C-alpha positions in Angstrom: -9.9 16.4 -3.0 -8.0 13.7 -1.1 -6.1 14.1 2.1 -2.7 14.6 0.3 -4.1 17.4 -1.8 -5.7 19.1 1.3 -2.4 19.0 3.1 -0.5 20.4 0.1 -3.1 23.1 -0.2 -2.6 24.1 3.5 1.2 24.1 3.2 1.0 26.2 0.0 -1.3 28.6 1.7 1.0 29.0 4.7 4.1 29.5 2.5 2.3 32.1 0.3 1.0 34.0 3.4 4.6 34.0 4.8 5.9 35.3 1.5 3.3 38.1 1.5 4.2 39.0 5.1 7.9 39.3 4.3 7.2 41.1 1.0 8.4 38.5 -1.5 4.9 38.2 -3.0 2.3 40.9 -3.2 -1.4 40.3 -2.9 -1.7 41.7 -6.5 0.4 38.8 -8.0 -0.8 36.1 -5.6 -2.5 34.1 -8.3 0.6 33.9 -10.4 2.6 32.3 -7.6 0.1 30.2 -5.7 -0.6 27.6 -8.4 3.1 27.2 -9.0 3.9 26.7 -5.3 1.0 24.4 -4.8 2.0 22.3 -7.8 5.6 22.0 -6.5 4.4 20.9 -3.1 2.0 18.4 -4.5 4.7 17.0 -6.7 7.1 16.7 -3.8 4.7 15.0 -1.4 3.4 12.6 -4.1 6.9 11.2 -4.4 8.3 13.3 -7.2 5.8 12.3 -9.8 4.4 15.2 -11.8 0.8 15.7 -10.5 -2.1 17.8 -11.3 -4.8 18.3 -8.6 -6.7 15.0 -8.4 -3.8 12.9 -9.5 -2.0 12.7 -6.1 -4.1 9.7 -5.0 -3.5 7.9 -8.3 0.3 8.5 -7.9 0.3 7.3 -4.3 -1.7 4.2 -5.3 0.7 3.5 -8.1 3.7 3.8 -5.7 2.0 1.4 -3.3 1.4 -1.1 -6.0 5.0 -0.8 -7.2 6.2 -1.3 -3.6 4.0 -4.4 -3.2 5.7 -5.9 -6.3 9.1 -5.3 -4.8 8.2 -6.9 -1.4 
């Protein structure tokens, strides 16, 4: 798991915990919501590319290569 995925995991955890605290998510349906929230966060921080866990580094690397070609 790369740094980007770890950060996305931490943010997803904090969001889900907050949703549980305010009653938007119950511990019983945690698993239904966590993966969706994590996936959205990972997609967002990876620059909008659709990512599965493990693909964030590849996406960031591709974006860097693309930027190098433009510069």
